[in-house]
Structure formats: structure tokens, C-alpha cells
N, C-alpha and C positions, 0 to 999 in steps of 0.2 A: 440558488435553487433550494427549496425547502427539503428537509430530510424526513423520510418516513421512519419514525423511531418509536417502536412499541415492543413490549415483551413478546417473545416467541418467534419473532421474525429472524430469518437467516439473512444476514447482510454481507455484501461484498463491498469492502471499503478500500479505497486507494488514497494514500496521503504521500506527499512528495516534499523533497527538500526545497527550501525557499528559493534557491537559485536555479532550479531545474528548467525554468522558462526564462532564461536571461534576457534582460532588457535590450542588450545589444543585438539580439536575434529576434526582436519583436516583429519585424516585417515577416519573418518566416512563420512564427507560431500564431500570430494574430489572425492570419487567414483561416486557421483551423477553427477558431471560435465563431467564424461566420457561417460555418456549415450548418444548415438548418435541421437536417435529420439528426436527432439526438444520438442514435446508435452509431451512425457513421462518424459524427463528430468525436464521440468517445473513442472509437477505433483509431481514428487519425491522431488524436491526442496521445493515446497509449503508445502508438508507434513512434511518435515524436519523443516521448519520454525515454523509450528504449534506445534512442540514439546516444543517450548518456551525456546530455548537456549539463553544464554547471560543474562544480568542483567534484561532485560524486563522493562525498564523504563516506558513504556506506560501502565503498570499495575497501576501506580500512577494516581488516578482520576483527579488530577489537570493537569497533563501532557496530558492525553488522551483528556480531555475537551478542552485544549488549541489547540491541533492538530485538533480536530473536528471543532472548531470555525474558525481556519485558513483556512480549506478547504471550508467552507461556505462563507467566507468573500467576495470573488469576484465572486460568483455565479451570472450568468446573466450579468456580467460586462466583465470579461476576458474569461469566459468559461461557459458552461452549465453543472452544476453538476447533475449527474444521481443517483449515489450511492457511498457510501464508507463504510468501516469498519476499525476501529482502533484496531488492535490486540496488544498483549503485546510487540511484537518485530518487527512488520511491519504494513504497511498500504496498503490497496487496494482502488483505486479510479477509478470510471467509469465516464467519462465526455466527452463532445464534445468540441473540440478545436474551438476557433473563430479566431480573428485576431492576438491574442497573441500566439506565438509559444508554443507548448507543453513543450519544453525544458525550456523555460523561466518560465512557470507556475510551473513546478515541482521544478525548482531551487528556485523559490520564496517561495514555501511551505517549502522546506527543510531548506533553509537559515533562514527564520523567526523563524520556530519552533525550530531549533537547537540553535539559539541564546537565545531564551526565555527559553528553557529547561535547557541549561547549566547554565543560570543565576539562575533559580529556584532550580537546584540541587547543586549549588555552585561548579561547575566544569568547566573545559575547555577541548578542544579537539574535536575530531570527534564525532558527535552524530549519524548521518546517514551514511550509506555506500555511497560511492561516486556516484555510478551510480544508475540506476533504470531499471526495466523490463517494457516493454510496448508491448501491442498487440492491433492493430487497429481492430475494429469490422467490419467483412466482410459483415454481413447481419443481419437482425432482429433476426434470430434464434441464431446466435453467441452472440449477445448482451443479449438476454434472458437467455442463459446458463451462461453467465458471471455475470449477475445480481443475478441469483440463487446462484452462487458460493460465491459472496460477502455476500449475506444475510446469507448463511449457514456456512460460515467459522468459526464464533464463536461457533456454535453448533458442527461442526465436530471436533473442537479443545477441546471440553469439557468445554467451558467457560459459556455456557448457554444451556438450553433445548429447547428454541425457539428463533429464530433470533430477535424477537421483545423485548426480555428480555435484550439483550445486548445493553447497553446505547450508545455505540459508533458505532452503525450501522445506517446509514441514507439512505433512499430511497426517491427520489423526489416524491412528491404527483402527479406529472404530468406523472408518469410512469404507 
């Protein structure tokens, strides 16, 4: 799908580990792709991700911390970071695009973290899935719903009982 990528848009982006939709479980997850309603398909795909398929490299505290730090690195320089959560096999980020295109920002996050993660893990090959999902925020209500989703994702996935307990969730103090 094409990405709507322009300065000033607030974007919700999800990118996931390369093995989060494992080939051996293709019969399970391929049915989700056939859901015609875009919103329903995304809800079902997100729920599937939360089941924690794949190796879940981001359960490793060092890797999760490294990803979180990389997301914060250019906040207020290349983009305005609103919120993120690092889950065991995927990442959600809500941010406002500035002069640097969203595609370049996401590519930079993924490339830097993949190189560092592979080095830390002593491995090579694909770390992240090639593309990403993005949704631009249409209005304040849409952004507030998305922010709640990001905060509550670790709770919904059973990783914490309160979003503030999950160390890899960030919400800007300006929100």
C-alpha cells in the first residue's frame, strides 16, 4: 500500500521483526490478510502480533533499550516524538513528520537498530520485516485513540498490568 508521507502529518507507524509472521504458521495468519475491511484486518493483524510469534528478540532488555534510545535520538530534530512502545516482536511509534520524510525516518530507525541488534546477537540477515504499516492521524480524536492504543498494548498483550509498568513505553510529557 502507498504511504501518505508529507511534512506536518502525525503518523502512527508499526514495524515488526522479520519472523513475527512465521512461514510455518502461514495457514493461521494468511487468513487475516483476506479480511476485506481495512480497519478490521489491521485489528486482527495487531492481535496476532500480540500473541508473540517468532523469536521475539525485543524481549531482550538490551535490545529493547537500544530500540527505545534510537527512537528518542532525533526527537525535536528530525521529527516530534509523541509516543512509542517496544513490544517483543514489533514497535509502535506516534510522531509528527517535519522536513525529513517519514520513509527516511523509519528506514533510519530500522537500519540502525537492525545493524546494532544483529551485532549484539552475533547474527546476520533480516532483522525487521521490509515494510511498515502507517496511518496518518485525521483529527485529535483519532490521535487520542491511537495514543491510548500504544499505551495499552503491553497491558492487552499481558506483559504488564498498567502501561506505566512497561519500561519500553514512552509518552511525551507535552501530551
